[in-house]
Residue frames as qw, qx, qy, qz and C-alpha x, y, z in Angstrom:
[[0.223, -0.517, 0.152, -0.812, 9.66, -49.46, -73.41],
 [0.807, -0.407, -0.402, -0.147, 8.66, -52.36, -71.21],
 [0.181, 0.463, -0.595, 0.631, 9.91, -51.79, -67.69],
 [0.554, -0.410, -0.709, 0.148, 9.27, -53.21, -64.24],
 [0.194, -0.019, -0.345, 0.918, 9.72, -49.78, -62.67],
 [0.048, -0.745, -0.662, 0.069, 6.57, -48.40, -61.07],
 [0.130, 0.883, 0.170, 0.417, 5.75, -44.67, -61.11],
 [0.512, -0.847, 0.127, 0.061, 7.55, -44.07, -57.80],
 [0.774, -0.190, 0.347, 0.494, 10.69, -45.78, -59.13],
 [0.490, 0.588, 0.331, 0.552, 10.50, -43.71, -62.31],
 [0.132, -0.957, -0.073, -0.246, 10.09, -40.49, -60.34],
 [0.665, -0.667, 0.238, 0.238, 13.05, -41.41, -58.08],
 [0.736, 0.107, 0.375, 0.554, 15.19, -42.24, -61.13],
 [0.282, 0.786, 0.252, 0.489, 14.27, -38.95, -62.81],
 [0.347, -0.932, 0.038, -0.098, 15.01, -37.00, -59.61],
 [0.759, -0.420, 0.298, 0.398, 18.37, -38.74, -59.19],
 [0.613, 0.364, 0.359, 0.602, 19.26, -37.89, -62.80],
 [0.034, 0.921, 0.158, 0.353, 18.20, -34.27, -62.26],
 [0.569, -0.797, 0.156, 0.128, 20.42, -34.14, -59.17],
 [0.763, -0.103, 0.361, 0.526, 23.35, -35.61, -61.07],
 [0.419, 0.658, 0.314, 0.541, 22.80, -33.09, -63.87],
 [0.229, -0.959, -0.034, -0.163, 22.77, -30.27, -61.31],
 [0.702, -0.571, 0.273, 0.326, 26.06, -31.53, -59.88],
 [0.667, 0.240, 0.385, 0.590, 27.52, -31.59, -63.38],
 [0.139, 0.888, 0.213, 0.383, 26.33, -27.99, -63.83],
 [0.484, -0.860, 0.127, 0.100, 28.26, -27.08, -60.69],
 [0.743, -0.201, 0.381, 0.512, 31.38, -28.70, -62.14],
 [0.476, 0.568, 0.379, 0.555, 30.89, -26.79, -65.39],
 [0.142, -0.970, -0.095, -0.175, 30.46, -23.56, -63.44],
 [0.647, -0.642, 0.260, 0.319, 33.73, -24.27, -61.64],
 [0.686, 0.137, 0.423, 0.576, 35.42, -24.82, -64.99],
 [0.250, 0.777, 0.316, 0.483, 34.09, -21.46, -66.20],
 [0.415, -0.890, -0.110, 0.156, 35.28, -19.61, -63.08],
 [0.688, -0.243, 0.225, 0.645, 38.78, -19.43, -64.44],
 [0.387, 0.699, 0.347, 0.491, 37.77, -16.52, -66.66],
 [0.417, -0.013, -0.232, 0.879, 38.99, -14.01, -64.07],
 [0.177, -0.623, -0.343, -0.680, 35.72, -12.10, -63.61],
 [0.620, -0.662, -0.417, 0.050, 35.34, -12.63, -59.86],
 [0.025, -0.842, 0.275, -0.463, 36.59, -9.90, -57.57],
 [0.451, -0.512, 0.647, -0.339, 36.99, -12.44, -54.76],
 [0.706, 0.206, -0.627, -0.259, 37.70, -15.83, -56.36],
 [0.779, -0.429, 0.326, -0.321, 37.07, -18.85, -54.17],
 [0.950, 0.026, 0.292, 0.108, 38.91, -21.42, -56.24],
 [0.257, -0.568, 0.571, 0.534, 42.33, -21.78, -57.79],
 [0.750, 0.547, -0.103, -0.358, 42.25, -22.25, -61.55],
 [0.292, -0.525, 0.791, 0.118, 44.24, -25.47, -61.60],
 [0.781, 0.307, 0.541, -0.062, 42.31, -27.47, -64.20],
 [0.229, -0.368, 0.582, 0.688, 44.43, -27.77, -67.31],
 [0.510, 0.361, -0.259, -0.736, 42.85, -27.39, -70.79],
 [0.406, 0.137, -0.872, -0.235, 43.23, -31.12, -71.53],
 [0.020, -0.195, -0.873, 0.446, 41.52, -31.99, -68.24],
 [0.366, 0.364, 0.229, -0.825, 38.75, -29.50, -68.96],
 [0.509, 0.284, -0.539, -0.608, 38.16, -30.96, -72.42],
 [0.303, 0.008, -0.953, 0.032, 38.08, -34.49, -71.01],
 [0.120, 0.274, 0.701, -0.647, 35.65, -33.50, -68.25],
 [0.445, 0.367, -0.008, -0.817, 33.34, -31.71, -70.68],
 [0.480, 0.213, -0.730, -0.437, 33.36, -34.65, -73.13],
 [0.243, -0.077, -0.948, 0.192, 32.72, -37.25, -70.44],
 [0.224, 0.309, 0.533, -0.755, 29.99, -35.21, -68.76],
 [0.498, 0.316, -0.274, -0.759, 28.29, -34.76, -72.13],
 [0.453, 0.097, -0.856, -0.227, 28.40, -38.52, -72.76],
 [0.051, -0.166, -0.852, 0.494, 27.08, -39.22, -69.26],
 [0.371, 0.328, 0.253, -0.831, 24.14, -36.86, -69.87],
 [0.534, 0.244, -0.546, -0.598, 23.36, -38.49, -73.21],
 [0.321, -0.010, -0.945, 0.069, 23.34, -41.87, -71.49],
 [0.145, 0.258, 0.664, -0.686, 20.94, -40.61, -68.81],
 [0.486, 0.334, -0.077, -0.804, 18.61, -39.29, -71.54],
 [0.500, 0.173, -0.768, -0.362, 18.72, -42.63, -73.38],
 [0.139, -0.107, -0.921, 0.348, 17.94, -44.50, -70.15],
 [0.308, 0.311, 0.421, -0.794, 14.98, -42.24, -69.42],
 [0.536, 0.314, -0.368, -0.692, 13.70, -42.67, -72.95],
 [0.407, 0.109, -0.897, -0.135, 14.09, -46.46, -72.78],
 [0.083, -0.241, -0.849, 0.463, 12.05, -46.52, -69.56],
 [0.072, -0.654, -0.616, -0.432, 9.34, -44.25, -70.98],
 [0.357, -0.672, -0.360, 0.540, 10.17, -41.46, -68.54],
 [0.290, 0.831, 0.208, 0.426, 9.58, -37.92, -69.78],
 [0.545, -0.294, -0.219, 0.754, 12.21, -35.43, -68.71],
 [0.069, 0.556, 0.268, 0.784, 10.25, -32.41, -69.92],
 [0.325, -0.576, -0.552, 0.508, 9.51, -29.82, -67.28],
 [0.077, 0.958, 0.220, 0.167, 8.40, -26.25, -66.98],
 [0.624, 0.173, -0.171, 0.742, 11.46, -24.04, -67.10],
 [0.288, -0.789, -0.280, 0.465, 12.07, -21.15, -64.77],
 [0.376, 0.894, 0.062, 0.236, 12.70, -17.77, -66.37],
 [0.687, 0.029, -0.175, 0.705, 16.39, -16.82, -66.21],
 [0.052, 0.540, 0.025, 0.840, 15.40, -13.16, -66.19],
 [0.629, -0.661, -0.188, -0.363, 13.16, -13.73, -63.17],
 [0.858, -0.318, -0.194, 0.353, 15.97, -15.48, -61.29],
 [0.481, 0.265, -0.071, 0.833, 18.35, -12.63, -62.15],
 [0.228, -0.656, -0.103, -0.713, 15.82, -10.04, -60.92],
 [0.782, -0.587, -0.180, -0.104, 15.36, -11.92, -57.64],
 [0.798, -0.092, -0.147, 0.576, 19.13, -12.28, -57.23],
 [0.245, 0.458, -0.011, 0.854, 19.53, -8.55, -57.82],
 [0.511, -0.713, -0.151, -0.455, 17.00, -7.96, -55.04],
 [0.861, -0.414, -0.144, 0.259, 19.29, -9.95, -52.74],
 [0.557, 0.242, -0.055, 0.793, 22.19, -7.77, -53.90],
 [0.142, -0.666, -0.097, -0.725, 20.11, -4.74, -52.91],
 [0.747, -0.630, -0.159, -0.139, 19.43, -6.23, -49.48],
 [0.823, -0.139, -0.125, 0.536, 23.15, -6.98, -48.98],
 [0.297, 0.443, -0.008, 0.846, 23.95, -3.36, -49.86],
 [0.421, -0.705, -0.151, -0.550, 21.26, -2.05, -47.51],
 [0.846, -0.484, -0.194, 0.110, 22.71, -4.15, -44.68],
 [0.628, 0.170, -0.163, 0.742, 25.93, -2.11, -44.97],
 [0.155, -0.782, -0.092, -0.597, 24.12, 0.92, -43.53],
 [0.081, 0.425, -0.624, 0.650, 25.39, 2.00, -40.10],
 [0.673, -0.270, 0.246, -0.643, 22.17, 0.99, -38.35],
 [0.973, 0.059, -0.157, -0.160, 22.67, -2.60, -39.51],
 [0.628, 0.434, -0.510, 0.396, 26.41, -2.63, -38.76],
 [0.390, -0.669, 0.342, -0.532, 25.87, -1.95, -35.05],
 [0.970, -0.215, 0.025, -0.114, 25.96, -5.68, -34.39],
 [0.823, 0.264, -0.184, 0.467, 29.67, -5.54, -35.25],
 [0.443, -0.355, -0.238, 0.788, 30.25, -2.64, -32.88],
 [0.146, 0.902, 0.322, -0.247, 28.78, 0.84, -32.92],
 [0.611, 0.400, 0.175, 0.661, 30.40, 2.73, -35.80],
 [0.242, -0.438, -0.142, 0.854, 31.87, 6.15, -35.07],
 [0.369, 0.768, 0.214, -0.477, 30.30, 9.14, -36.82],
 [0.148, 0.641, -0.573, -0.488, 33.07, 9.07, -39.44],
 [0.183, -0.062, 0.968, 0.159, 32.66, 5.32, -39.94],
 [0.394, 0.557, 0.661, -0.313, 28.89, 5.81, -40.28],
 [0.329, 0.775, -0.118, -0.526, 29.50, 8.43, -42.97],
 [0.005, 0.436, -0.820, -0.371, 31.87, 6.07, -44.78],
 [0.290, 0.199, 0.936, -0.032, 29.32, 3.26, -44.68],
 [0.401, 0.708, 0.397, -0.424, 26.55, 5.56, -45.91],
 [0.197, 0.710, -0.423, -0.528, 28.86, 6.72, -48.69],
 [0.136, -0.182, 0.942, 0.248, 29.52, 3.11, -49.73],
 [0.349, 0.467, 0.790, -0.189, 25.80, 2.39, -49.80],
 [0.323, 0.792, 0.113, -0.506, 25.11, 5.57, -51.78],
 [0.090, 0.574, -0.658, -0.479, 27.77, 4.54, -54.31],
 [0.117, -0.070, 0.978, 0.160, 26.68, 0.90, -54.71],
 [0.408, 0.449, 0.674, -0.421, 22.87, 1.20, -54.59],
 [0.499, 0.683, -0.038, -0.532, 22.46, 3.12, -57.87],
 [0.142, 0.471, -0.806, -0.328, 24.97, 0.83, -59.58],
 [0.228, 0.111, 0.961, -0.110, 22.92, -2.22, -58.58],
 [0.446, 0.605, 0.432, -0.499, 19.73, -0.47, -59.68],
 [0.318, 0.650, -0.420, -0.548, 21.36, 0.34, -63.02],
 [0.036, -0.192, 0.962, 0.192, 22.09, -3.36, -63.58],
 [0.318, 0.404, 0.811, -0.279, 18.44, -4.18, -62.93],
 [0.381, 0.720, 0.098, -0.571, 17.30, -1.35, -65.22],
 [0.153, 0.519, -0.694, -0.475, 19.66, -2.53, -67.94],
 [0.182, 0.077, 0.980, 0.032, 18.14, -6.00, -67.72],
 [0.354, 0.605, 0.597, -0.391, 14.61, -4.61, -68.01],
 [0.299, 0.736, -0.182, -0.580, 15.54, -2.30, -70.89],
 [0.055, 0.357, -0.848, -0.387, 17.33, -5.02, -72.83],
 [0.275, 0.289, 0.908, -0.132, 14.25, -7.18, -72.27],
 [0.374, 0.716, 0.298, -0.508, 12.02, -4.41, -73.72],
 [0.207, 0.637, -0.519, -0.531, 14.33, -4.09, -76.74],
 [0.138, -0.127, 0.966, 0.176, 14.18, -7.84, -77.27],
 [0.372, 0.484, 0.738, -0.288, 10.39, -7.70, -77.55],
 [0.317, 0.715, -0.036, -0.622, 10.43, -5.06, -80.28]]
């Protein structure tokens, strides 16, 4: 555990490893996007199964190496974790805001909507808002069931 790294070096090393891990998470998310769930996919699913397996194996080995390096330098990688449920709730609030911004009053910046267009936009908002609220309610209810 003897190291010449001072506390600032250790903190910089840990932060670099966290950043690398985050980038690997982005790659893994891209690999999972090929499941066809997105309504508006951004990426072509052109990673072949053998490539995926190789990427996953090599990323896993890279992460293990980072953990061994941190351990050998006496650097703790423990941190307080953020609640996934909290992040989902906040994200759903952003979904609600995006829906609200479809209202005619907010769409004026794209040109004043006609009365019929305003009714269409209101109808879209009225259709989507309760669906988004239902997702949030389902999260809260499943959370309550998990506590029982």
